[in-house]
N, C-alpha and C positions, 0 to 999 in steps of 0.2 A: 382850497379854502383855508384862510388863515385861522390859527387857533384863537379862541376867545381870550381877550386880555381885559382884565378889570380896569376901568378908569375910576380911580379912587375919588375923583372929584364929582362923580355922579351919584345921585341918591335913588335912582329908579332903574330897574331892569324890566324889559318887556320880552316875554316868551310868546312867540306867535308861529303860525303855520306858514309854509312857504308857497302856498297857492295865492291866487289874486285876492281872494277875500282875506286871507291871513296877512298879506302884505299891506292891503289897505287898512285893515284893523290896526296893525302895528304902526302904520303911518299916522293914523288918527290919534292913537295913544301917545305917540311921540310928539305930535303937535300940541297935545295937552301938557306934556312934560318934556320940553325940548332937550333937556340935559340927559335924557335917558339913553341906555344902551339897549340894543335889540339883538335877540338871539333866536334863531330859527330852530324849531324842534318838532316833534311828532308825538302822537299819543303813546307809542311804545317807548319813547325815550324820555318823556317828561319827568317821570319819577326820578330817574337818575340825574337829569340835568338840573333839577331843583337845587342841587348842591351849589350851583353857581349863584343862587339867590342870597347866600349868606352875606350879611353885612350891608345889604341894601335896605334903605328906609321903606321903599315901596316896591312891590312886586305885582306886575300886571301880566295876566295870561289871556291870550286872545285866540279864538278859533282852533282850539286843540281839544279834540274829543277825548272822553275819558275811557281808557282801556279797561274793560270789565275784568280782565284777568288780574289786574293789579289795583282795582279800584279801592279796595279796603285799605291797602298800604298807602296808596296815593292820598286818600282822604286824611289819613292820620298825619302824613307828612305835610299836607297843606294846612292842617290845623296848627302844626308846629310853626310853619312859616307865618301864619296869621298872628301868632303870639309874639313873633319877633319883628314883623314888618306889617305895613298896611297892604293887605292882599286884595286884589280885584281880579276875579276870574270871569271872563265874558265868553259865552259860547252858545251855539244853537244846535249842537248835536244831542242825541238822546242821552239822558243822565240816569245812572243806576237808581233804583227805587230807594234803597236803604241808606239813610244818613246824609244824602246830598241835598240838604236844605239849609245850608249855611248862609249867613247874611252877606258874605263876600262873593257868593256865586250869583251871577246875573245870567239867566238863561231864557231863551224863547225859541222853540223849534220852528216858529213861523216867520222868522226874519234871519237874515245873514248876520255874521259877526260884525261886519263893518257898520251896519245900521245900529246894532246894539251898542257897539263901542262909542259911536257918536252920542247916542242917547245917555249912556252912563256917564260920560265925561263932558257933556254939553256945556256945563257952566264954565269950563276952562277953554272952550274952543271958539274960534271965529266961525260965524254962521256959514261962510263959504266952504268950510271943510266938509260940509254935507256932500259936496261934489265928489270927494274922495270916497265917501260912503256909497254913493251911487255907483261908482266904478266897481267897488267890491260887490255890490248887490247884483250888478249885471254879470260879473264873473261867476257868481254862485247861483245864477238863474233865480234870483230872489228880488227882482225889480218890480214885482207886482204887489208888494205890500202897500197899505194905505199911506204910510209915511214916505216911502220912496217915490211913489207916484206923485205925492204932493210936492216933494222936494224937486222932482224933475220939472215941475211947472215953472221953476225959477231959472231954468236954463234952456238953451236950444237943444232939444233931444238929439238932433242929428249930430251935433258936435259931441255931446256926451257919449254917444255910441261909437263914434270914431275914436275918441280918446280911450274909452274903456276897451274897445276891441284891440287897439294897438298895444295897450298895456297887457291884456290877457294873453295875446299871442306871444308877446315877448317873454312873458313869465313862463309860458309853456315851453318855448324853445330853449330857454336858459337852463331848464332842468334843475340840477343841484348846484348851480353857480350862485352860492349864497352871498358872495361879495357883491355881485351885480344886484341881487335882491336888496341888500342893505343900501346900495346907492338909490334904488327905487324908493325905499322907505324915507331916506333923507330928503329927496326931492318932493315926494308926495306930502310929507309932513309940513312942507312950506307951501303947499297948494300949487305946485308947479304942474303944468299939464304934461301928461305922459309923452306926447309927441316931441317935447322939447328936451327930454332926458336922453343923454348919449346912449346909442345902440338900440334904443327901443324900436324905432321904425325899421332898422336893418333886421333885427331879430324877428319882428312881427312879419315882415315880408317873407323871410326864410321859412317861418312856421306855416304861413299860408300856402306857400308853394308845396311844402311837404304834405300839408293837409289835403290839397287838391289831388295829389297823386294817390293818397290814401283813400279818398272818397271814391275814386274811379276803380281802385282795386276791390273795395268792399262791394260796390255795385255788381261786380262779377262773382264774388265769392260768397255772398251772404246766403244763409240757409234759414228756413223758417219752420217753427213748430206751430202749435195752435195759438199761443200767446206771446212767444219769445222769438225774436230773430237774432241770429248769432253769427259771429265769424271767429275762426280759430287762427291764431298767429297772423294777424293782419299786417305786421311789420310797420307799426306806427302808433300814434297816440291812442292809448286804450279808451279814454273817456270819449274822445271824438269818434273812435271806431264804433263804440256802442250806440252813439247817436245815429250814425249813418246806417248801422245795421237795422235799427228800428225803422228808419226812413225807407230804405230800399227793400227791406223784408216785409214792409207794410204791417208791422206789429206795434203794439203800444210799449213793449219792453224790448230794449236792445242789449245784447251782451257781446263783449269782446274778451276772448280768452287767449292768454299767452302762456306757452309752456316754459316752466322753470326747471331746467335740467338738474340743478343741485337739490331741488326739493321733490323732483319727480311728481310735480303737481301743476295744475293750471291756476294762474292768477286771473281772476275774472272781474271785469268792470261792467256794471249795469247802469243803464240810464232808462228812466221810465216816464211815460206820458199818462200812465194809468193811475187811478186813485189808490191802488194798493200800496201798503207800506212795505217796501222792499227790505228795510232794516229788520223789521219784526219777522218777516218770513224767512230771510236768510239766517238770522240768528237761531231759528227753530230747525230749519232743514239742513243747513251745512254740516253741523256736528253729526247728523245721522249717517253722513257719507265720509266721515273721517276728516272733515275740513272745518274751516272757520268762515264766518261771514257777518256782515252788518254794515252800518253806515247811516245814511239818511233815507227818508222814505222814498225819495225819487232818484237818489244817486247812491249806489252802494257797491260793495266789492266782496269777493270770496276767494279762498284758496282751497282747491279740491284736488285730492289725489287723482292721477290720470286714470287709474283703473275704475274709479267711481264716477268719472265726469259725466258720461252720457246718461247714466241712471239718475244722477243728481239733476241734470238739466231737464229730463223728462218729468221728474217729480216736481220740480220747481214750476214747470210749465202748467202742470195740472193744478197745483196750489194757487197760482196766480189766477187761473180761470175761475176756480171756486170762490176765491176772495173777491174778485170783481163782481161775481153774481150776488154775493152777500151784500156788498156795498150798494149795489144798484137797488136791491130790495129795500135797503134801509135809507135810501136817498142821500148817501154820503158822497160828497164831491171829492174831497181830499182830506189830508190830515188836519187842515185848519178850518174846514167848513163842513 
């Protein structure tokens, strides 16, 4: 990946996440401000990378969750940025309770960042750019909101899902190839269909071939508790592994754990069809076992020391069952209903 080089002719910098929702959010923001530069970063790196924002008239941040461990310091730094530049922070991840009520923060946990970015910047955008927001929504499993369903009515849904699927698979296959992701942003910002972008269909095909091999492995390896189905070291995409674990383990929550030798811990990806809030549960339980955890209600992650992993998994399984029972008693469907 090439080092970031400031283009002194541009007034706007966009910080965004490198997954499909982040790429689509970044593309929508770049469509609104075509001269902008795009930089991919993550929750743990944002505070440090904000140094790159110096000298820009406008700073846009999309789809980057707030790291609670540095949230106070990040909030202070963002307030400083807002004094020097026009700051727009758009995100759908959980926000810390204390202090995060600034006018520059646009948040909604019931929509993806692509949808939010389009809405925040709509006055500067061509209506057709909604299509890019739909791609991002599909990539983040957030295409069931009222707005996205309404926008889908303007397009042939079959074509939307083909284009979104190709984009999503290509992004997953590309991993940390950020130069490729910048190319995606450039093309999507001009509302070009993903299948016309160089390498997208090739990467998507390779990703799908690897995914099919992964699916068949998980079908044989999955194990089930009362509420969680899981696989350990599936040798493939963690998020997809968690989905297939839930499917073949016939449970509402799937987990995929990969051993990290340098940390002597398991990195775990969770995907849920249950109404429980995985983010809240993991933030509570993981520290008890010497780990960390959190994310979204339906898609989250954790890092747990190897020695504590089985006990953690059993405790989590029990907690999910208890929470499902409580929500059923209170007639709660999910975090948004």
